[in-house]
C-alpha positions in Angstrom: 9.6 -2.0 -2.6 5.7 -2.8 -2.2 4.6 -3.7 -5.5 0.8 -3.9 -5.9 -1.8 -3.2 -8.8 -2.8 0.8 -8.7 -6.7 1.1 -7.3 -8.4 4.3 -7.5 -10.2 5.7 -4.3 -11.9 9.0 -4.8 -12.3 11.1 -1.3 -15.3 13.0 -1.2 -15.9 15.7 1.4 -19.0 16.1 3.1 -18.6 19.6 2.8 -17.2 21.7 0.6 -13.9 20.9 -0.3 -11.3 20.1 -2.7 -11.8 16.4 -4.1 -8.9 14.1 -4.0 -8.4 11.2 -6.1 -6.6 8.4 -4.9 -4.5 5.7 -7.2 -2.0 3.2 -5.7 -1.2 2.2 -2.3 -2.2 2.4 0.8 0.7 5.4 1.6 -1.0 7.1 -1.2 -4.2 6.7 0.9 -2.4 8.7 3.7 -1.0 11.2 2.2 -3.7 12.1 0.4 -5.4 12.7 3.9 -2.6 15.1 4.5 -3.1 16.7 1.4 -6.8 17.4 1.9 -6.0 19.0 5.6 -3.6 21.1 3.9 -5.6 21.9 0.8 -8.7 22.6 3.0 -6.8 25.1 5.1 -5.4 27.3 2.2 -8.6 27.5 0.7 -8.7 25.5 -2.2 -12.5 24.4 -2.3 -12.7 24.0 -5.5 -9.6 21.9 -6.3 -9.7 18.2 -8.0 -6.2 17.1 -6.6 -4.8 13.7 -7.9 -2.5 11.8 -6.3 -1.1 9.2 -8.9 0.9 6.1 -8.7 3.6 4.8 -11.4 3.6 1.1 -10.7 2.8 0.4 -13.5 1.7 1.8 -17.0 -2.3 0.8 -16.5 -1.7 3.0 -13.3 -0.9 6.3 -15.7 -3.0 5.8 -17.9 -6.0 5.8 -15.9 -4.9 8.9 -14.2 -4.4 10.6 -17.0 -8.1 9.3 -18.3 -9.5 10.6 -15.0 -7.8 14.1 -15.3 -9.2 14.4 -18.9 -12.8 13.6 -17.8 -12.8 15.5 -14.9 -11.7 18.5 -17.2 -14.4 18.1 -19.3 -17.1 17.2 -16.3 -15.4 20.2 -14.3 -13.9 23.3 -16.9 -13.5 25.8 -14.0 -12.0 23.8 -11.3 -8.4 23.9 -11.1 -6.9 20.5 -11.0 -3.6 19.7 -9.2 -1.5 16.6 -10.1 1.0 15.3 -7.7 1.9 11.4 -6.6 4.6 9.2 -7.9 3.7 9.2 -11.6 4.0 13.3 -11.5 7.2 13.0 -9.3 8.9 11.1 -12.2 7.2 12.6 -15.2 6.3 16.4 -14.8 7.1 17.7 -17.8 4.6 14.9 -19.1 2.1 15.7 -16.8 2.5 19.9 -16.9 2.2 19.3 -20.5 -1.3 18.4 -20.2 -3.5 21.3 -21.1 -6.0 19.8 -18.7 -3.8 20.5 -15.4 -2.9 23.6 -13.7 -0.6 22.9 -11.4 1.7 19.9 -10.5 3.2 18.8 -7.0 6.3 16.9 -6.4 5.9 14.2 -3.6 8.1 16.0 -1.1 6.1 19.2 -1.5 2.9 17.9 -1.6 3.1 16.6 2.2 4.1 20.8 3.0 1.6 23.0 4.2 3.7 26.0 2.9 2.8 24.5 -0.6 -0.7 24.6 -0.9 -0.8 27.9 1.0 1.6 29.9 -1.3 1.1 27.9 -4.7 3.4 29.9 -6.9 2.6 30.9 -10.5 4.9 28.5 -12.0 3.1 25.1 -13.3 5.7 22.9 -11.9 6.7 22.4 -8.2 9.1 19.4 -8.4 12.3 19.0 -6.5 15.3 16.5 -6.9 13.6 13.5 -5.0 17.3 11.7 -3.9 18.0 15.0 -2.1 15.1 14.5 0.4 16.7 13.8 3.5 14.0 13.5 6.1 10.4 12.2 5.8 7.8 15.1 6.6 5.2 13.7 9.8 1.8 14.6 9.9 -1.3 14.8 12.5 -3.9 13.5 10.4 -7.7 14.5 11.9 -9.4 11.8 10.2 -9.8 9.7 7.2 -12.8 10.2 5.3 -15.0 7.4 4.9 -12.7 4.3 6.1 -12.6 2.5 9.3 -9.4 1.9 9.7 -6.4 4.8 9.9 -3.7 4.8 8.0 0.2 6.4 9.0 3.4 6.4 7.7 6.4 5.2 9.4 8.6 5.1 6.6 8.7 6.4 2.5 11.4 5.7 -0.3 13.6 2.4 -0.7 17.4 2.0 -0.7 17.0 -0.9 -2.9 16.9 -1.0 -6.6 14.5 -4.1 -8.2 15.1 -4.4 -11.8 11.4 -3.7 -12.6 10.6 -0.8 -10.3 10.5 2.9 -11.2 9.3 3.6 -7.2 12.4 4.6 -6.0 12.6 7.6 -8.4 9.4 9.2 -7.4 10.0 8.6 -3.3 13.8 8.8 -3.5 15.7 6.9 -1.0 14.6 5.3 2.4 13.6 7.7 5.1 11.9 6.9 8.8 9.6 8.5 10.9 11.0 8.9 14.7 9.2 6.5 17.1 8.2 9.5 19.1 6.2 11.2 16.2 4.6 7.8 15.5 3.1 7.8 19.0 1.5 11.0 18.5 0.2 9.9 15.5 -1.3 6.7 16.7 -2.1 8.3 19.9 -4.1 11.1 17.9 -6.2 8.5 15.5 -7.0 6.3 18.4 -8.3 9.5 20.1 -10.9 9.9 17.6 -11.6 6.6 17.5 -10.2 4.6 15.0 -9.6 1.0 16.3 -7.2 -0.2 13.4 -4.0 1.4 12.6 -2.3 0.1 9.0 1.2 1.2 9.7 2.3 2.1 5.7 5.5 2.6 3.9 7.2 1.9 0.9 9.5 -0.5 2.2 8.7 -1.2 5.9 11.1 -3.8 6.6 13.6 -1.3 6.2 12.7 0.8 9.0 15.5 2.6 10.8 18.4 2.4 9.2 18.4 6.0 9.4 17.8 7.0 12.7 19.8 7.5 15.9 20.5 4.1 17.6 18.8 2.8 14.2 15.5 1.1 15.7 13.9 -2.3 13.9 10.3 -1.9 12.7 9.6 -4.6 15.2 11.2 -2.3 18.2 9.6 0.5 16.8 6.1 -1.3 16.8 6.8 -3.1 20.2 7.3 0.5 21.6 4.0 2.3 20.4 1.4 -0.7 21.0 3.5 -0.3 25.1 2.9 3.6 25.0 -1.1 2.9 23.2 -2.6 0.2 25.2 -6.1 1.3 24.2 -5.2 0.8 20.4 -7.3 -2.5 19.7 -5.6 -3.6 16.5 -2.7 -2.9 13.9 -1.8 -4.3 11.0 1.0 -3.9 8.6 1.6 -3.8 5.0 3.9 -5.2 2.8 7.3 -7.5 4.6 10.3 -8.0 2.9 10.8 -11.9 3.6 14.2 -11.8 4.7 13.9 -8.8 7.1 12.0 -9.1 9.4 13.6 -8.3 12.4 13.6 -10.8 16.3 11.1 -8.2 17.9 8.6 -8.4 14.9 9.0 -12.5 15.5 8.3 -12.0 19.2 5.2 -10.1 17.9 3.7 -12.1 15.6 4.0 -14.4 18.2 2.9 -13.2 21.1 0.8 -9.8 20.5 -2.7 -10.5 19.7 -3.3 -6.7 18.9 -1.1 -7.4 15.8 -3.5 -9.0 13.3 -2.9 -12.5 12.1 -2.4 -11.2 8.5 0.9 -10.6 6.8 1.3 -9.5 3.4 4.4 -10.4 1.7 6.5 -8.7 -1.0 6.9 -11.9 -3.0 6.8 -10.7 -6.5 7.7 -14.7 -7.9 8.3 -18.0 -6.9 11.7 -18.9 -9.2 14.5 -18.3 -7.9 16.1 -17.0 -11.7 13.4 -14.7 -11.8 14.3 -13.4 -8.3 17.8 -13.2 -9.3 16.9 -11.2 -12.2 14.4 -9.1 -10.3 17.6 -8.0 -8.3 14.8 -9.3 -5.1 17.0 -10.3 -1.8 15.3 -13.1 -1.4 14.8 -17.0 -3.0 12.2 -19.4 -2.7 13.4 -20.9 0.2 13.4 -18.0 1.9 9.7 -17.6 1.2 8.8 -20.6 2.2 10.8 -20.7 5.6 8.8 -17.4 6.6 5.5 -18.7 6.3 6.3 -21.9 7.8 8.0 -19.9 10.8 5.2 -17.7 11.3 2.8 -20.4 11.0 4.7 -22.1 13.7 4.6 -19.1 16.0 1.0 -18.4 15.5 -0.8 -20.7 13.6 -3.7 -19.1 12.7 -1.8 -16.8 10.4 -2.9 -15.9 6.9 -1.0 -14.4 3.9 -1.1 -12.3 1.0 1.8 -11.7 -1.7 2.3 -9.4 -4.2 3.3 -11.5 -7.6 4.4 -10.0 -11.0 3.3 -12.0 -14.1 5.3 -12.6 -17.1 8.5 -10.7 -16.2 11.1 -10.8 -18.8 12.8 -13.9 -19.7 10.4 -16.1 -17.9 9.9 -19.4 -19.2 6.8 -21.6 -18.5 8.9 -23.3 -15.9 9.7 -20.4 -14.1 6.1 -19.2 -14.3 5.3 -23.1 -12.8 7.5 -22.2 -9.9 5.7 -18.9 -9.3 2.1 -20.6 -9.7 2.4 -23.3 -7.2 4.3 -21.3 -4.5 0.4 -19.8 -3.8 -0.5 -23.5 -3.2 2.5 -24.7 -1.2 2.1 -21.3 0.8 -1.2 -21.1 1.0 -1.4 -17.4 0.1 -5.0 -16.3 0.2 -4.8 -12.8 -0.5 -3.2 -12.4 -3.9 -2.1 -9.0 -5.8 -1.3 -10.6 -9.0 -0.9 -8.1 -12.1 1.2 -8.4 -15.6 4.1 -7.3 -15.9 4.6 -3.7 -16.7 7.8 -2.3 -18.9 9.0 0.9 -17.2 11.4 3.2 -19.2 14.1 4.0 -17.5 14.8 0.3 -15.4 17.1 -2.5 -16.0 13.8 -4.7 -16.9 12.9 -2.9 -19.4 16.2 -4.2 -22.0 15.3 -7.5 -20.6 13.7 -9.9 -23.1 9.9 -8.9 -23.1 7.3 -12.0 -22.6 4.7 -11.9 -25.4 2.0 -9.4 -24.0 -0.6 -11.9 -24.4 1.0 -14.9 -22.4 1.7 -12.3 -19.9 -2.2 -11.7 -19.7 -2.5 -15.5 -19.6 -0.3 -16.2 -17.1 -1.8 -13.5 -14.3 -5.2 -15.1 -15.2 -4.2 -18.6 -14.0 -2.0 -16.9 -11.1 -5.4 -14.7 -10.2 -7.3 -18.6 -10.3 -4.9 -19.8 -8.1 -5.3 -17.3 -5.6 -8.9 -17.6 -5.9 -8.6 -21.2 -5.0 -6.8 -20.6 -2.2 -9.1 -18.1 -0.8 -12.5 -19.9 -1.0 -10.9 -23.6 0.6 -9.3 -20.7 3.7 -13.7 -19.2 3.8 -15.0 -22.5 3.6 -12.6 -23.7 6.8 -13.9 -20.3 8.3 -17.3 -21.6 8.5 -18.9 -21.9 12.3 -16.0 -19.9 13.6 -16.2 -17.0 15.4 -14.1 -13.7 14.6 -13.9 -9.9 15.6 -14.9 -8.2 12.5 -14.5 -4.3 12.5 -17.5 -2.5 10.9 -16.9 -0.3 8.0 -19.8 2.1 6.6 -21.2 -0.1 3.9 -22.2 -2.2 6.3 -19.6 -4.9 5.5 -16.0 -5.4 7.8 -13.0 -7.1 8.3 -12.1 -9.6 10.3 -8.7 -9.9 12.0 -7.6 -12.0 8.8 -8.8 -9.3 6.4 -11.8 -11.3 5.5 -14.6 -9.1 4.3 -17.8 -9.9 5.9 -21.0 -8.5 4.6 -25.0 -8.1 6.2 -23.7 -6.6 9.7 -25.5 -4.3 11.5 -24.3 -1.9 14.0 -22.2 1.2 14.0 -19.5 2.0 12.2 -15.9 1.8 13.2 -17.0 -0.3 16.2 -15.5 -3.8 16.4 -18.2 -6.7 16.7 -18.1 -10.6 17.5 -19.3 -12.7 14.5 -20.2 -16.3 14.0 -19.3 -16.7 10.5 -21.4 -18.4 8.1 -21.8 -19.3 4.5 -23.7 -16.0 3.6 -20.8 -14.2 5.8 -19.0 -14.5 2.1 -19.7 -14.3 -1.5 -19.3 -18.3 -1.7 
């Protein structure tokens, strides 16, 4: 499971319609676009829909705070809450006086749910009983230059810190043919970059006939949509990269040289207590192999600071892996105890120590990023322009002060002024 900090993105509408407030991962971004289309079609023009995240307690705190604020600011609007936090704790959100409706993670993606909202305040199924992932053609990602497409949902692993499988269910994959249709659709709308998202994307295909791998799926889609300029991946499990994906990393220029690792820690004992499937040496091996196959590749990582039982020595192993592997895109956050997970029962690290360690990891990550940015000065990169006059290079480096129309890819020689150095 990919663990990252919760971020909030409010999707406003260019015309009168529902407002989406999205917390958490890229998969939620995709699902918000699906819900926006269904809610508009159902005539829910005055609704505010909260798509929540449950990866940390802070994510839930932010969501509840935003819900209360929305009710104060919009006393007459219908407030609907969905997402992982709502799926895991429907009664808790249903018990909030500010909330009119709670919808489960599977039901939120079905058009029939939005067209026939029942009187029952809580509409939530047992997510573990869901066998398939619904797939949808999205007609646009408002305010974004790139399109996010769901290729997989759920997770069969049970990391000791993670509550998300109980919000998403077991792993389910979207058939290759449906992914092709979605990619073709967004490319025809003018999108030049597609981000393939999921909860555990390297677990793709195990539930499908023939068991196609993640790499095989990407290869087929790229062959069928040659006009797609760029594809980017969400987090990868370092020991589950298949041979086809390695070949794409080495030989497919449309696959961006930016790999995000579901790393979580750099110490073997911590990784074992997390019930991860890799050890420290596996991370190092993955990075070395990727650089050997594609020398310009860069890396991001999800890292937890202060996991239960983490000693100073264990933390040091995590700190040093950032520089050892040259990880420039670091998603660092303090460990957050989740009731119902095995890690919540382990001896906890002092909260102040957890925060201090998270700050140290962020500093290490910033050093690696600044080092990379300086090495980029004078190089020419292809930048995807976004609405605010900024954009991202192939390595997902944000550059500023770009002229041109949003959504286009332009060739830019990078200077010190391109970044916030």
